[in-house]
N, C-alpha and C positions, 0 to 999 in steps of 0.2 A: 354073306351078302354078295349079290351079283354086281358085275360091273355095269355102270350106267352106259347106255347107248342112245344115240339119237333115234327118235321115232318120228314118223310122219303123222299127219292128222288122221289119215285113213287107218294106220296101224293102231293108233290110240283108240279109235272107235272100235276096231276089231277086238282089241284087248278087253275093252269094257263089255262088249257084247258077249265075248267068250266067258268073262267073269259071271255074267248073268246066266249063261247057259250051263256052267259047270257047278252050280249050287252055291254060288257066291263065295268061292274059296280063293282068297287073295294069294295065298302062298303058292298054290298049284298054278294059278294064272301067271304069277311072276316067274316061276321056274320054266313054264312052257315057252314064254316069249323072251326069256333072258333079260328081264328088267327087274328093278327092285320092287319089293313089297310096297314101299312107300309111294313109288310112282303109280302103281296100280291103284292104291288107296286114294291118292289125290285125283287121278283121272275119274274114278268112280264118283267121287264127291262132286266134281265139276259137272259130270254128266247128269247126275241127279238134279243139280241146280239149274243147268242151262242147256241140257241136251247136247247135241253134237257141236254146236257153235262154241260152247264153252271149252271144248278141247283144243281149239286153235291156239297156236303160240303167237301171242300178240306183242312179244318183247320187241322194242325198237320201232314199233309202228307209230307213225305220226298221224295225227288226226287230219282229216280232210277239212278244207276251209268251211264247208257247209256244216260240219259237226261242231265247230267252235262256237262258244258262247260269245256275246258281244264284248265281254270283259277280256276273254282270251284273244279275240281279234285285235282289241286295242293294245294289249301287251305285245302281241306279235308285231304289230305295226310300229310300236315304240322301239322294239329291239332292232328292227330293220333300219329305222331312222338313226338310232344311236350308232350302228355299225357304219352307215353311210357317212354320218357326221365325223366319226373317228377317222375314216379313210380320207376324207377331204382335209381334215386337220393335219393328218400325217403328210399328205401330198404338199400342202402349203408349207409346212415346216421343212420338208425335204428340198423344196425349190429355193428356200432362203439360203441354203448352203451354197448354192451357185451364185446367187445375187438377185437383184430386182430387175435386171434387164429383160426386155420382152423376149429375146431369143434364148433366155435361160431355160434349158430343158434338162430333164433328168438324164437322158442318154448322152449329154455332152459332158457330164461330170466324170472325171477319171475314176477308175475302179477303186483306187486307194482312197479317194475322197468319199466314195460311196460307203466303203466299209467304216470309215471314221464317222460319217454322218449317221449311219445306222446305229453304231455303238452309242454315240452321243445322244441321239434322240430317244433311244431306249432308256438310257440312264436318266436323262433330264425330264423327259416328257412321259415316261412310263408307257410308251407305245409298244405294241406287239412287234417282235422281231420278224415274225412271219409276214405281217402286213408291210413292214418297212422293206423287207427283201423283195416282196412282190412289186412294190412301187419302184424300187431301184432296178428291177429286172435281173436280179441274181438269185440263185437258189440259196435256201437256208443252209444247206450242207456246205456250199462254197463259203458262206459267211463264217461259219464255225471253223472251217478248215483254215481260213485266213487268220482267225484269232489265235489259233494254236501254232501257226507257222513261225519259224524263226527266220530272220533276215538272211538273204543270200550274201555271199562274199562280195559280190558286185555292189550290192546296196550298202554294205559296211564301208567299202572303199569310197563310194560316193559321199557318204556321210562324213568321212574323214576329210575328204577334199573340201567339202562345204565348210567344215569347221576351220580348216587352214585358211580358206579364203576370207572368212569373217574376222580372223585374228589380225589386228593391225601390225 
């Protein structure tokens, strides 16, 4: 069996036309173009059903809005509205972390508070970490790095001082 290789649309057309020209021999065509027997067979079947257009690779292609049925358009609109609703809900919950004052803005929250807020909202409200990080203005990598980070010696000293101050 030969290794699979990527082929362009024009190469697939050429391979099928060569198959037609050499007496419909799948094996010989596969060896000539260094593709598998199965690939040649599939391309020939697609060509027989839909000519050259059928040989185009349509994986990952999104339909244009004109191609969508009314039902598909409605589903697409619903998904957009759900994403927008989720984002607004996340923004409102994130603002509550700071308070209800008019000047409360996400960028005024200390970074430590942002990380705690992201973790809490993700746990309690099941919101996406990607969305929360975007709202907070920090990268997802920074959030995960912060989770795995151990406190510095300075932070440990500060915690000890705070504990001593609280003890009567």
